[in-house]
C-alpha positions as CSV (number, residue, x, y, z in Angstrom):
1,A,-3.7,0.7,11.1
2,L,-6.8,-1.4,10.4
3,T,-10.0,-0.3,12.0
4,F,-12.9,-2.8,12.2
5,N,-16.0,-0.7,11.6
6,D,-18.5,-3.5,11.3
7,I,-16.9,-7.0,11.4
8,A,-20.2,-8.7,10.6
9,A,-20.5,-6.7,7.4
10,G,-16.8,-7.0,6.6
11,E,-16.2,-3.3,6.7
12,V,-12.6,-2.5,7.5
13,S,-10.9,0.9,7.2
14,L,-7.2,0.9,6.2
15,K,-4.6,3.6,6.7
16,A,-1.0,2.8,5.7
17,V,2.0,5.2,5.8
18,A,5.1,4.1,3.9
19,E,8.5,5.8,4.2
20,T,9.5,6.4,0.5
21,T,13.1,5.8,1.4
22,S,12.2,2.2,2.2
23,I,11.5,1.5,-1.5
24,V,13.8,-1.2,-3.0
25,V,14.5,-1.8,-6.7
26,Q,16.9,-4.1,-8.6
27,T,20.0,-1.9,-9.2
28,D,21.6,1.2,-7.6
29,F,21.1,3.1,-10.8
30,I,17.4,2.5,-10.8
31,Q,17.2,3.1,-7.0
32,N,18.9,6.5,-7.4
33,M,16.5,7.4,-10.2
34,V,13.3,6.3,-8.3
35,V,14.2,8.2,-5.1
36,G,15.4,11.3,-7.0
37,E,13.6,14.6,-7.8
38,D,12.1,13.5,-11.1
39,W,10.3,10.5,-9.5
40,L,9.5,10.1,-5.8
41,D,11.6,13.0,-4.6
42,V,12.1,11.3,-1.2
43,A,14.0,14.3,0.2
44,T,10.9,16.5,-0.2
45,Y,8.2,13.8,0.2
46,P,9.5,11.2,2.7
47,E,6.1,9.4,3.1
48,A,3.4,7.9,1.0
49,L,-0.1,7.6,2.4
50,F,-3.0,5.2,1.6
51,T,-6.4,5.4,3.2
52,G,-9.2,3.1,2.1
53,Q,-12.0,0.7,2.8
54,T,-12.3,-3.0,2.1
55,Q,-14.8,-4.0,-0.6
56,S,-15.1,-7.8,-0.4
57,W,-13.4,-10.8,1.2
58,S,-12.4,-14.2,-0.1
59,V,-9.9,-17.0,0.7
60,N,-6.9,-17.4,-1.5
61,S,-5.1,-20.6,-2.5
62,Q,-2.9,-20.4,0.6
63,E,-5.9,-20.2,2.9
64,N,-5.2,-16.6,3.7
65,L,-7.9,-13.9,3.6
66,R,-7.9,-11.8,0.5
67,T,-9.7,-8.5,0.2
68,N,-10.2,-5.8,-2.4
69,V,-9.4,-2.4,-1.1
70,A,-10.5,1.0,-2.6
71,G,-9.2,4.3,-1.4
72,V,-6.8,7.2,-2.0
73,L,-3.1,6.9,-2.5
74,T,-1.1,10.1,-1.9
75,L,2.4,10.4,-3.4
76,K,4.3,13.7,-3.7
77,N,1.2,15.5,-2.2
78,I,-0.9,14.2,-5.1
79,S,-3.9,12.1,-4.3
80,Q,-5.5,9.6,-6.7
81,L,-8.1,6.9,-6.4
82,Q,-6.6,3.5,-6.2
83,E,-7.9,-0.1,-6.0
84,F,-5.9,-3.3,-5.4
85,E,-6.0,-6.7,-3.6
86,I,-4.2,-7.6,-0.5
87,D,-3.7,-10.9,1.3
88,L,-3.8,-11.0,5.1
89,N,-1.8,-13.5,7.0
90,C,-0.4,-14.2,10.5
91,E,3.0,-15.7,9.5
92,G,5.6,-14.8,12.1
93,I,3.4,-12.3,13.9
94,D,2.6,-12.6,17.6
95,F,-0.9,-11.8,18.8
96,C,-2.3,-12.1,15.3
97,P,-5.0,-11.1,14.5
98,Q,-5.8,-9.5,17.8
99,R,-3.1,-6.8,17.6
100,Q,-1.4,-7.0,14.2
101,I,-1.8,-8.8,10.9
102,G,0.5,-9.3,8.0
103,F,-0.3,-8.2,4.5
104,T,1.1,-8.6,1.0
105,G,-0.3,-7.2,-2.2
106,K,0.4,-5.5,-5.5
107,M,-0.9,-2.3,-7.0
108,T,-0.5,-0.7,-10.4
109,I,-0.2,3.1,-10.5
110,S,0.1,5.5,-13.4
111,R,3.3,7.3,-12.6
112,S,2.4,10.4,-14.7
113,A,-0.7,10.9,-12.5
114,Y,1.7,11.6,-9.7
115,G,3.9,13.9,-11.7
116,M,6.6,11.4,-12.5
117,T,7.0,11.9,-16.3
118,S,10.7,11.5,-17.0
119,L,12.0,8.7,-19.3
120,R,8.5,8.1,-20.8
121,A,10.0,6.5,-23.9
122,A,12.1,4.0,-21.8
123,V,9.8,3.3,-18.8
124,S,6.1,2.4,-18.9
125,D,3.6,4.8,-17.4
126,D,2.0,1.9,-15.5
127,I,4.2,0.9,-12.6
128,E,3.5,-2.3,-10.5
129,M,4.4,-1.9,-6.8
130,S,4.6,-4.9,-4.5
131,I,3.7,-4.0,-0.9
132,A,4.2,-6.0,2.3
133,G,4.2,-5.4,6.0
134,T,2.2,-5.5,9.2
135,L,-0.8,-3.5,10.2
136,D,-1.7,-2.5,13.7
137,I,-5.3,-3.4,14.5
138,S,-7.7,-1.1,16.4
139,S,-11.4,-0.8,16.9
140,P,-13.5,2.4,16.9
141,Q,-13.9,1.9,20.7
142,N,-10.1,1.3,21.3
143,P,-8.1,3.3,18.7
């Protein structure tokens, strides 16, 4: 959910919950590895959580709003500070931006910081994750 704390100041709080089983990768082999015990362990940790605050706003080349977000990403019950950019848009969304808004973005995480240390010689520690979806919008007066 997005919560507009102070629209004039551009302060927006963000809380996103992702089902780890929804993660998609290129091949079945890699998919099985990523969702298994050594990596995300989706059977034990079915959700990832991000909570954060927007830092600044701009307009990207597609005329969508872009914001830097700083907050805490929790994977496998391990929480780490994380910063990334997201683009906000209304493509294909009814009642946008009054009730929902679309987003796309990328973040890079250190997988070892979240206890995912297998295959270090074959797979980089830095993993880029693409994220996309819709966010429900609420205000402090109407959560």
